[in-house]
N, C-alpha and C positions, 0 to 999 in steps of 0.2 A: 349579382348576388353569384355568379360562376365567377366571375372576375376576383371576386373577394376570396371565394375558395382556392383557385388556383394561386393567388398571392400569400394565403395562409400556408398551403402544401408547400409553395417554393421556400417560405420562412423555415418551416420546419425541417424542410429538408437540409438548409443551409445549417440550421444551429446544430443537428446531427451530425452533420460532417465537419463542424469547429470541436464539436466534443469529440468524436472520434478521432480527427488529428492530435488533439492533445493527449490522448489516452496513448496513441501510438507512440508520440514522443516522449511520454514517461515510460514505457516499456523498454523504447530503445536505450533510452538514457538508464534505465534499469538494468539491462543487459551489460551495459559498458561498463556501469560501475560496481556491479554485485555486491550491494550491501550485505551486510551480516552482522546482527546484534543491533543495539542502541545505535543509533547514526552517528558519525564522527560530525566536528564542525564543518568540514570539507563536504560531506554528504548533505547536511543541512542545508548548505547553500547551494549544492547543485539541486535539489530537489524543491528548494523553496517556490520557485516559480510556478509549478504544478500543483502547490497545495493549497488548499483554503486556510484561513488564519488559525480556525479553531483546531483542525488537523495538524499543522505545522506546529502550533504551541504545545500540543500533547507529546509530540514527536521530540521537540526540543527539551520538554521537562523531563522526558525519559531518558535524554542523553545526558541531562545535567544530574539526574540522580545516579545514572551509572557510574559517571565520572567522579561524583562523591563516594559511593560505593567503594571504587576501586582507591581512592585516598585514604578511604576509611581503613580498608583491609590491609593497605600499605602501612599505615600508621601501627598497627596492632602488631606488624613484624609476625603474625603468624604464618606458619608454613602450609596451612589450608587454605587455599584461596576459595572466596567466595564465588558461587556461579553467578554468570552473566544476569541481569535482570531479562533480557531478550538473547534468545540463542536462534542464529540463523536468520533467515531472508523474512524481514517483519513484514514487507510488501505481499506476499503470496500465502497461499494456503500451505504449502509445503515449505518446512524450515530450510530444504536444501534448495530453496529457491526454483527457478524454471531456465530450462535452456531455451526454449523457443514461443514465443505468444501469436496469438491471432484473434484478433476481434472479431466476433461472430456477429453483434449486432448492437445498434445504438439507437435509442430511443431518448427524446428532447420534448420537453414542454418549455414554457417561458424561464422560468428559474431552476429546473434543475432538471437533470439527464442521468441515465445511466447507461454504462456499455458492458457487455456479457463478453468476457475474455476469456478463451480457451488458454491453457498454459501446459507446458510439457516439459517434464524434468526427465532428461537420461544421461547415463553416464553407463561406463563399461563393467561396472559392478551389478548394473540391474539387467535380468531378463527380458523384461519390458518395461518400456518407458511408463512413468507415472503422467496421469493427464486428468486434468479438471478444470472447471470453470468458475473463475471468480467474477464477482459483479462490481465495476466500479461506479460510484455514486459520485455524481459531480453537481456542485451549486454553482452559481453565477455571481461575481461580484466585479469591482471595478474593472479588473483585468480581463475577464470574460470568463470563459469554463474555467473550474479549477477543481482538482480533485477533493472530495469532503470525506470520503469513506471507502473502505474496500469491505464487501460482504465475503468472507470465504467460503469455500464450497463445503468445508467439513468434510469429515471420512475417518477412517480407522487411524489410530496415533501412527506416527507423531502428526498427522496432519491438523491443522487448526479449523476451527470452527467460529461462528460468530461474526464480529467486525473488527477492523483495525481500531478504531476508536474505543470499542468496549476495552479491548485487548491491553490497549496503552492506559486505561485507566484503572485496569486491574493491577497492571504492574507498579502501578504510581500508588497504590495503597499499600499502607506502612509494611504489613507482614505478608503481602502476596508471595506467592511461589513464583519464581522466574518463568517467564512465557517461552516456552519449548517450540 
């Protein structure tokens, strides 16, 4: 019985390490890519390997809707441009994005995992950096761990609350206001 407990603990530790590694690679890619607004085709391709099929499909649909919106606005030949469907960094609570990240903790079960990620945004204009903790929710598919959702920390405007998937669904509703 002791051997079984030790084996289960070792497996759980390996799963947490694998989940943590994926989240680390995601945020490193995020830092080098610095996405803003709906993802471009190149960004969709870049982030695809990290994302679950449902999350990827939502992000792709938002990108297609944004492209259609831009095309429609150009056809109107109106001097007043439509606001973007998604403004700023859609992967973080702060639309300005994050300057640095630190994975605080990961917990893994057999089919799902989550990682608390501390994010900090600072620039020369801020008196003190903005700091918050988002929760990355992972699922397991044929590729291993993938990001299925991000729970935003929330806070005063312009900070986001809710989840990434819910935010993308709202953007896709016909008369929804753009995501700020």
